[in-house]
C-alpha positions as CSV (number, residue, x, y, z in Angstrom):
1,M,-13.6,11.9,32.5
2,E,-11.4,13.1,29.7
3,Q,-9.9,9.6,29.2
4,Q,-13.4,8.0,29.0
5,T,-14.5,10.7,26.5
6,G,-11.4,9.9,24.4
7,E,-12.1,6.2,24.5
8,I,-15.8,6.7,23.5
9,R,-14.7,9.0,20.6
10,T,-12.2,6.5,19.4
11,L,-14.8,3.7,19.4
12,F,-17.3,6.0,17.6
13,L,-14.9,7.0,14.9
14,G,-13.7,3.4,14.5
15,S,-17.4,2.5,13.9
16,I,-17.8,5.2,11.3
17,E,-14.7,4.0,9.5
18,S,-16.0,0.5,9.5
19,L,-19.3,1.7,8.0
20,V,-17.4,3.5,5.2
21,F,-15.3,0.4,4.4
22,A,-18.4,-1.8,4.4
23,L,-20.0,0.6,1.9
24,E,-17.0,0.4,-0.3
25,A,-16.9,-3.4,-0.1
26,K,-20.4,-3.6,-1.6
27,D,-19.2,-2.0,-4.8
28,Q,-16.0,-3.1,-6.6
29,Y,-15.8,0.2,-8.4
30,T,-15.6,2.3,-5.3
31,A,-13.2,0.1,-3.3
32,G,-10.6,2.3,-1.6
33,H,-12.2,5.5,-3.1
34,S,-12.9,7.2,0.3
35,R,-9.5,6.5,1.5
36,R,-7.9,7.9,-1.6
37,V,-10.1,11.0,-1.4
38,T,-9.1,11.4,2.3
39,E,-5.4,11.1,1.5
40,I,-5.6,13.7,-1.3
41,S,-7.7,16.0,0.9
42,L,-5.1,15.8,3.7
43,I,-2.2,16.5,1.3
44,I,-4.0,19.6,0.1
45,G,-4.9,20.6,3.7
46,H,-1.3,20.3,4.8
47,A,-0.2,22.4,1.8
48,L,-2.7,25.1,2.9
49,H,-1.3,24.9,6.4
50,L,-4.6,24.0,8.0
51,S,-4.7,23.6,11.8
52,E,-4.7,20.2,13.3
53,S,-8.4,20.7,14.2
54,D,-9.3,21.6,10.6
55,L,-7.3,18.7,9.3
56,E,-9.2,16.3,11.6
57,N,-12.5,17.8,10.3
58,L,-11.3,17.5,6.7
59,R,-10.3,13.9,7.3
60,W,-13.7,12.9,8.6
61,G,-15.6,15.0,6.0
62,S,-13.6,13.4,3.1
63,L,-13.9,9.9,4.5
64,L,-17.7,10.3,4.9
65,H,-18.4,12.2,1.6
66,D,-20.2,9.2,0.0
67,V,-21.9,7.8,3.1
68,G,-25.3,8.8,1.7
69,K,-25.0,5.9,-0.8
70,I,-25.8,3.5,1.9
71,A,-29.5,4.4,1.6
72,V,-29.4,4.0,-2.2
73,D,-30.3,0.6,-3.7
74,Q,-27.5,-1.2,-5.4
75,F,-29.5,-1.5,-8.6
76,I,-30.0,2.3,-8.8
77,R,-26.3,3.0,-8.2
78,T,-25.2,0.4,-10.8
79,S,-27.7,1.7,-13.5
80,L,-26.6,5.3,-12.9
81,G,-22.9,4.4,-13.1
82,N,-22.2,5.6,-9.5
């Protein structure tokens, strides 16, 4: 049961990463942004000696911080400079 749960979690998290990377691919100005934010966040998290669980939460939170942009029309994002 644990192995199956782990496999489902891995597939789910992989799908989320794909969603984030697809979002970034739509906009040349944000390409790689979420990955950079994640890297910087984890460096800070390590410096603060966060637990592995907290680092994992920080990783996903920072990776997904712009996911709401998916619902925003490209024209609006471009005209607002985001």
